[in-house]
MARLUM-758967 format. One record per residue: residue in three letters; y, x, z of N, C-alpha, C, CB in turn. Coordinates in steps of 0.2 Angstrom, whole numbers, plus 2048, in hexadecimal, padded with zeros to 3 digits. Each point is the difference from the previous one (the first is absolute). Glycine has a CB too. Example, Ala and Ser with C-alpha at 12.3 -4.5 7.8 and 13.67 -1.06 7.14 Angstrom:
ala7E48428278067FC8008068048007FA7F7806 ser80B8077F68068048018057FC8037FD8067F6 
END
This chain:
metA58BDAB177FC7FF8048018068057F87FA7F8 asp8068048108018058057FC8008058097FF7FF asn7F38058037FA8018048018018067FB8047F8 arg80B7FE80A8038008087FD7FA80380B8067FD ala7F57FA80B7FE7FB8048057FC8007F9806805 ile8057F47FE8057FB8028008008087FD7F97F6 gly80980680C8018018088007F980480980B7FE val7F37F48068007F98048018038087F77F97F7 phe80D80280C8018018078017FA80480580A7FD asp7F97F780A8017FB8048018028077FB7F97F8 ser80780380D8028018077F980380380A7F6801 gly7F18087FC7F88018047FA8007FB8057FA80B val7F68027F77FA7FF7FC8017FA7FB7F980580A gly80C7F67F78017FA7FD7FF8027F78097F980B gly7FC80B7F48018017F87FA8027FE80C803800 leu7EF7FF8037FA8027FD7FB7FA7FC80180880A thr8027F17F87FD7FB7FE8027FF7F88017FB80C ala8048087F38028007F87FC8067FC80D7FC803 ile7F28087FF7FC8057FD7FB7FF7FC802806808 pro7F87F67FA7FB7FD7FC8017FC7FA7FA80180A his80A7FB7F78047FB7FB8038067F98057F680B leu7FF80E7F88038057FC7FB8047FC80A800807 met7F08037FD7FB8037FC7FD7FD7FC7FE806809 lys8007F37F87FD7FC7FB8028007FA7FE7F9808 glu8098047F98037FE7FA8048057FC8017F6805 leu7FF8127FE8038067FD7FB80480280C7FE7FF pro7EE8027FD7FC8048028008087FE7FB7F6800 asn80A80B7FB8028077FE8058048047FE7FD7F5 glu8057FF8108058038037FE8028088077F87F9 arg7FC80D80A7FE8028068068008047F78077FC phe8077F880C8067FE8048008058057FF7F57FE ile80880B8068018048068037FB80480280B7FA tyr7FA7F580C8017FA8058038048057F77F77FD phe80D8068078038028078027FA80480580A7FB gly7F77F680B8007FB8068038048067F57FA7FB asp8128028078038048067FD7FD80680A8027FB ile7EF7FF8067FD7FD8068038028067F78007FA ala80B8078078038028078067FC8027FC80B7FD arg8087F37FF8067FC8028007FA7FE80580A7FF ala7F47F28008007F87FF8007FE8067FA7FF7F6 pro8087F980B8037FD7F98068018007F87F87FF tyr80A8067FA8088007FE8037F98017FE80A7F8 gly7FE7F18088027F88018058008067F57FB7FC ser80C8098098047FF8068058068007F77F9806 lys80980B7F58068048018057FF7FC7F9809804 ser80D7FB7FE8067FE7FE8018027F880580180C lys7FF7FD7F18018007F88028097FF8037F17FF pro8018128058028077FF7FA80380180B800804 val7F18008017F98038017FC8007FB7FF7FE809 ile8007FB7F47FC8007FA8038037F97FB7F6807 ser80A80A7F88038047FA7FF8088018087F77FE glu7FA80B8087FE8078027F88027FE80B80180A phe7F07FB7F97F98028007FF7FF7F87FC7FD80E thr8067FE7EF7FE7FE7F98028057FB8037F4803 glu8038107FE8038057FD7FC80780080C7F9802 gln7F28098047FB8058017FA7FE7FC80580380C ile7F97F77F47F98007FD8008007F87FE7FA80A val8088037F38028007F98008087FE8077F4801 asp7FE80F8038018087FE7F980380080B800806 phe7F17FF7FF7FA8038007FB7FE7F980180180E leu7FF7F97F27FD7FF7F98028037F87FF7F7808 ile8088097F98048027FB7FE8087FF8097F7802 glu7F580D8047FF8067FF7FA8017FD807803808 lys7F47F77FA7F98007FC8017FF7F97FA7FB80A asp80B8047F38017FE7F97FE7FA7FD7FF80B7FF val8017F08057FE7FA7FE8047FD7FB7FC7FF80A lys8017FD7F18047FD7FA8027F98037F98067F6 met8067F780F8027F98027FF8008087FD7FB7F3 ile80680180F8007FE8087FE7FA801808807802 val7F37F68028007F88008008008097F87FC7F4 ile80D80080D8017FE8077FB7FB80380C8027FE ala7EE8018047FB7FA8028007FD8087F88067F6 cys80F7F880B8027FE8078057FB7FE7FE80C808 asn8017EE7FB8077FB8008058028047F97F77FE thr80680B8078068028048048057FE7FB7FD808 ile8038097F58038057FD8047FE7F97F7807805 thr8047F67F78037FC7FB8077FC8007F58007FE val80B7FB8088067FC8028058058027F97F5803 val8068108018068048038028057FB7FC7FF80B thr8008057F18028067FC7FF8007F97FD805809 leu8017F57F47FE8017F88078027FD7F57F87FE asp8108048038078017FC8028088008047F3804 gln7FC80E8038038078017FC8057FE8057FC808 leu7F48047F87FD8047FC8008017F87FA7FD80A lys8067FD7F38018017F98078037FE7F97F67FF lys80C8098068078037FE7FF8088018087F5803 lys7F480C8038018088027FB8047FB8027FC80D tyr7F88007F07FB8037FC8007FD7FA7F980380A pro80B7FE7F28027FC7F97FB8027FB80D7FF803 his7F08077FE7FD8027FC7F87FF7FF809806802 ile7F57F78027F97FE8027FF7F88027FF80D804 pro7FD7F07F87FF7F98017FD7FF8077FD7FD7F4 ile8077FE80F7FE7FE8077FE7F9801807809804 ile7F37F57FD7FE7F98017FF7FD8057FC8017F8 gly8087F880B7FE7FE8057FB7FA80080A804803 ile7F47FA8037FA7FB7FF8027F98027F8809803 val80F7F57FE8027F98028007FC7FA80680480A gln7FE7FE7F08017FD7FB7FB7FD7FB808807802 pro7F37FE7FE7FA7FE7FC7FD7F98047FE80D7FC ala8027F480B7FB7FA8038047F98007F9808808 ala80F7FA7F88047FA7FF8007FC7FA808806807 glu7F77FF7F48007FD7F87F87FC80080780D7FA lys7F47F58097FA7FD8008007F98037FA80C801 val8097F48058017FB8048047FA7FC7FF80780C ala8067FB7F18057FC7FD7FE7FD7F980A806807 ser7F17FE7F77FE7FD7FA7F97FD8008068097FB thr7F77F680A7FA7FC8038017FA8047FC80A7FF ser80A7F58028027FC8078047F97FD80180C808 asn7FF7EE7FB8047FC7FE8037FC8077FA7FF7F4 lys80A7FD80C8057FD8057FA7FD80680C7FB7F5 asp7EE8038097FB7FD8047FD8068047FE7F77F7 asn80280F8087FE8058048048018077FB8047F5 asn8027FF80F8028018067FE8098017FF7F2805 ile8078127FA7FE8087FF8018038068038017F6 gly7F880280D8028048068008087FE7FA7F7809 ile80A80C7FB8008078007FF8038068078007F7 ile7F58058097FF8038078028077FF7F77F8804 ala80C80D8018018057FE8048038068007FD7F4 thr80280980C8048048058057FD8037FD8097FA ser8067F980B8067FD8028078017FC7FA80180B val8058067F38058027FB8027FD7FA7FD809804 thr7FC7F57F88007FC7FB8027F98017F68077FB ile8077F68098027F98018077FF8027F67FE803 asn80E8068028068018018058007FA7FC80580B gln8027FF7F18038017F98007FB7FC7FE80B800 lys7FC7F08007FF7FB7FB7FE8017FA8077FA806 ala7F680D7F97FF8037F97FC7FB7FD80180B803 tyr7F97F27FE7FD7FC7FD8027F97FE7F8807805 ser80B7F58008037FA7FF8068017FB7FE7FD80B asn8068087F58058017FC7FE8017F980580480A ala7F68017F67FD8027F87FC7FA7FD7FD80D804 ile8007EE7FF7FB7FB7FF8067FA7FD7F6804809 gln80F7FB7FC8057F97FF8058037FB8007FC80C ala80080A7F28068037FB7FB7FD7F880780E80A leu7F37F37F77FD7FF7F97FD7F88007FD80F7FF asn8027EE8068007F98008037FD8087F48017F8 pro8117FC8068047FD8067FD7FA80480B8047FA glu7F07F98027FD7F98027FA8028068047FA7F3 leu7FA80D80D7FB8028048027FE8087FD8097F6 lys7FE7F680D8008008077FC8058048007F47FE val8058118057FD8068028018008088028057F3 phe7FA7FD8107FF8018087FF8088027FB7F2802 glu8078108037FE8078017FF8018088078047F5 lys7F580080C7FD8038077FF8078007FA7F5802 ser80980E8037FE8068017FB80180580B8037FD cys7F08038017FA8018048008078027FB7F77FA pro80980B80B8008078017FB80380380B7FF800 leu7F07FE8037F98038037FC8027FB7FF7FA809 phe8018037F17FB8027FB8008087FF8017F37F9 val80380F8058008087FE7FF8048058077FE7FA pro7FA80280C7FD8048057F87FF80180C800803 ile7F37FA7FE7F87FF8007FD8027FA8027F6805 ile80080A7F67FC8037F98008078018047F67F7 glu80280D80B8008078007FC80380580A7FE7FD glu7F37FE8097FB8028037F97FF7FE8097FE807 gly7F77FF7F37F97FF7FD7FD7FA8037FF80C7FE leu8047EF8037FD7FA8038027FA7FD80180580A ala7FF7FC7EF8027FB7FB7FA7FA80080780A7F9 asp7F27F78087FB7FC7FF7FE7FE8087FC8067F4 ser8087FC8127FE7FE8068027F980280180D802 lys7FC7F18048037F98038078008017F57FE806 ile80D8087FC8088008028037FF7FC800807806 met7FF7FB7F48047FF7F97FF7F77FF7FF80E7FA glu7FC7F08077FF7F97FE8047FC8047F58027FE cys80A7FF8098057FC8068078027FD7F880180B thr80B8047F38078017FF8027FD7FA7FF809806 val7FC7F77F48027FB7FA8017FA8037F98047F8 gln8037F980C8017F88028078008057F27FE800 his80E8068038068018048077FE7FC7F9809806 tyr8077FB7F58068017FB8007F97FB7FF80F800 leu7FB7EF7FD7FF7FC7FA7FE7F88037FC80C7F8 asp8027F480D7FD7F88018057FC8007F7803808 ser80E7FE7FB8077FA8008048017F980380080D phe7FD8067F28048027F97FD7FC7FB80380B803 val7F67F67FC7FD7FD7F97FF7F78027F880C7FC thr8087F28097FF7FA8018067FC8007F7802806 asp80E8007FE8077FC8018048017F980180180E asn7FD8037ED8048017FA7FB7FE7FA808809806 ser7F27F57FC7FC7FE7FB7FF8057F98037F4805 ile7FC8127FE8008067FB7FA7FF7FC806808808 asp7FA7F97F17FB8007FC8008067FB8007F4801 lys80480F8018008077FB8038068068017F97F2 leu7FB80D80E8028048058018087FC7FB7F7809 val80C80B7F98008077FD8008058058067FD7F6 leu7F58088097FF8068058068047FE7F3800802 gly8127FF8018068058008018068038047F67FF cys7F680D8017FF8088037FA8027FE8077FF80A thr7F98077F27FB8037FE7FA8018068088057F7 his7F87FB80E7FC8008067FB7FA800809806805 tyr7FB7F57F87FD7F98037FA7FE7FB80C7FC805 pro7F38067F57F97FF7FD7FA8028048068037F6 leu7FB80180F7FB8028047FE7FA80680580C7FD val7FF7F08037FF7FA8057FE7F97FC809806808 arg7F77FC7F17FE7FA7FC7FA7FC8028068057F8 lys7F580080A7FA7FB8018017FB8077F980A7FA ala80B7F980A8017FB8068037FB7FF800807807 val8067F97F58047FC7FD7FC7FA7FC80980A7FF glu7F37F97FC7FC7FB7FC7FA7FC8048028087F7 lys7FC7FB80F7FB7FD8058047FB8027F9809804 leu80C7F87FF8047FB8048047FB7FC800809809 tyr8017F87F18067FC7FC7FC7FF7FA80C805805 pro7EE7F97F97FD8017FA8047FC7F97F4801807 his8107FA7FB8037FC7FB8078057FD7FB7F4808 leu8078117FB8068057FE7FE8037F980480380C glu8017FD7EF8008047FA8048068038007F77F7 ile7FC80F8098038058028028057FA7FA7FE80B ile80D8057F68038047FB8018078038077F57FB asn7F68108028008078028058047FB7F4800805 pro8118037FE8058037FD7FC8077FE8097FB807 ser7F38087FC7FC8057FF7FC8017F87FF7FF80F phe8007FB7F07FD7FE7F98057FF7FC7F77FC804 glu80E8017FD8057FE7FC8058057FC7FF7F6808 val8008107FC8068067FE7FD8037FA80480380C val7F57FD7F47FC8047FB8037FF7F97F67FE807 asn80B7FB7F68037FE7FA8068038007FB7F6800 arg80A80B8048068028008008097FF8047F5806 val7F880D7FE7FF8087FF7FD8007F87FD80380D lys7FE7FB7F27FE8017F88057FF7FB7F57FC803 ala80F7FE7FD8067FF7FD8058067FF7FF7F4804 ser80280E8028058068007FE8067FD8047FC80B leu7F58057F67FD8067FE8008007F87F880080B ile8087FA7F17FF7FF7FA8078007FD7F57FA801 glu8108048028078007FE8038078018017F4804 asn7FD80F8008038088017FC8047FC8047FF80B asp7F77FF7F27FB8057FD7FD8068058067FD7F5 leu7F77FF8117FD8058047F97FF80180A800806 leu7F37FB7F67F87FF8007FD8088008007F27FA ala7FB80F80B7FC8057FE7FB7FF7FC803803809 asp7FA8027F37FA7FF7FB7FA8028028078007F9 ala7F980480D7F98028038018038077FB8047F4 pro8007FA8118028028077FF8078007FC7F6805 thr80980E7FD7FF8078018028028068038037F5 met7FD7FA8118018038067FB7FB80580D8067FE glu7F37FB8087FD7FC8068057FD8037F8807802 asn8057F38008057FC8048008038077FF7F57F9 ser80880B80A8038038068027FB80680480B7F9 phe7FA7F680C8017FB8058048058067F57F77FC tyr8118088068038038058017FB80580680A7F9 ala7FC7F880E8027FC8058038048057F97F87FD ser80C8068078038048067FB80080580D7FD7FE ser7ED7FF8027FB8008067FA7FE7FD8077FD809 leu7F48087F67F97FE7FE7FD7FC8057FE80A7F9 thr8027F08077FC7FC8057F97FD7FC80B7FC807 glu7F28047FE7F97FD7FD8017FB7FD7F9804807 asn80A7F67F98017FB7FD8038027F98017FB80B phe8038097F48038037F97FA8027FC80C805806 leu7F18017FD7FB8047FD7FA7FB7FE80380A808 gly7FC7F17FC7FB7FB7FE8027FB7FA7FC80180D met8097FD7F38037FD7FB8018037F98047FA809 val7FD80D7F78018057FA7F98017FD80A806805 asn7F17FA8007FA8017FD7FC7FB7FD800807809 ser8027F37FA7FE7FA7FE8027FD7F98007FF80B ile8078047F38038007FA7FD8047FA80A7FD808 cys7F58097FA7FE8057FB7F880380280C8037FF asn7F17FA8057F98028017FF8088017FC7F77F8 gln80880B80B8008078018008057FA7FB7FB80A glu8078027F18008047F98078017FE7F47FB7FC asn80D80B8008068017FD8077FE8047F87FE7F6 val8078058118067FE8048018068047FD7F4801 tyr80A80D8008048058048037FC8068048097F5 ile7FB7FA8128037FC8058048058047F87F8800 gly80E8078018058058038047FD8068018077F4 leu8017FD8118057FE8058068037FF7F87FE806 lys80C7FE7FA8078017FE8057FD8067FD7FF7F4 asn8078058108047FE8068068027FF7F8800808 phe80B8037F28068017FE8028078048037F37FE asp7F980F8078008088027FC8047FD8047FD80A thr7F48017F77FB8047FD7FC7FC7FD801807808 glu7FB7FC7F27FC7FC7FC7F980380080B7FD7FA ile7F08008087FA8028017FB7FC7FB80280480E thr7FA8007EF7FC7FC7FC7F880280080A7FF7F9 glu7F37FB8057F88008027FC7FC7F88037FF810 lys7F98047F07FB7FB7FC7FD7FB8037FE8097F9 
END
């Protein structure tokens, strides 16, 4: 048993969509989250920059003595997962792409037309299509980058008419032309636009990697004998910018109870309750 916290991080607020699923399935665990809001979005950044920022974040979480790290970001998973595992072999590090790919491959057949929406980096690397077709080569996979989703979400406009119009802009022809019937939200920010997607395209079956990663985390905790036997600390949420959107999402997740919120910009750390 190990009562240390699990570290979870993302380029911004998107990774927060994984926290409620983790908390529900692992009620004895405590989490330290970091969102790099000041430097988001990562989806259009170069690989060396993403790698540099990511290692800063992982070093910060390791300083907090976490027992495991979950990369709650598809872009970061695609660019850095392998190098992080090599650099930090002493700690389990879990990415978010493979669990979702396994879900798609195990629940689809050759009659499905699978759509992947994600950031430009994730799409350009063909992360999902390669992972899915490695598991089931018969599956038809179509990909679409949606670069404006993340900045709109980070501005707190996920439920706005602006977002609905942006969803239509990216997905109308993509869904229709490719007869998409199953859609993977290939960025942890994208569950925040799920309402708009379901409203506009009610026939789609939606796969949410933020949910699918939970079983992988649980299995790794058991395999490495890291399960906590009782909650011994509060959940902590750090960001490089404490925006109103970030604070609102944290409070909605935790109901303002048993939570610690902190600012970390890699120069100065200021905390507040």
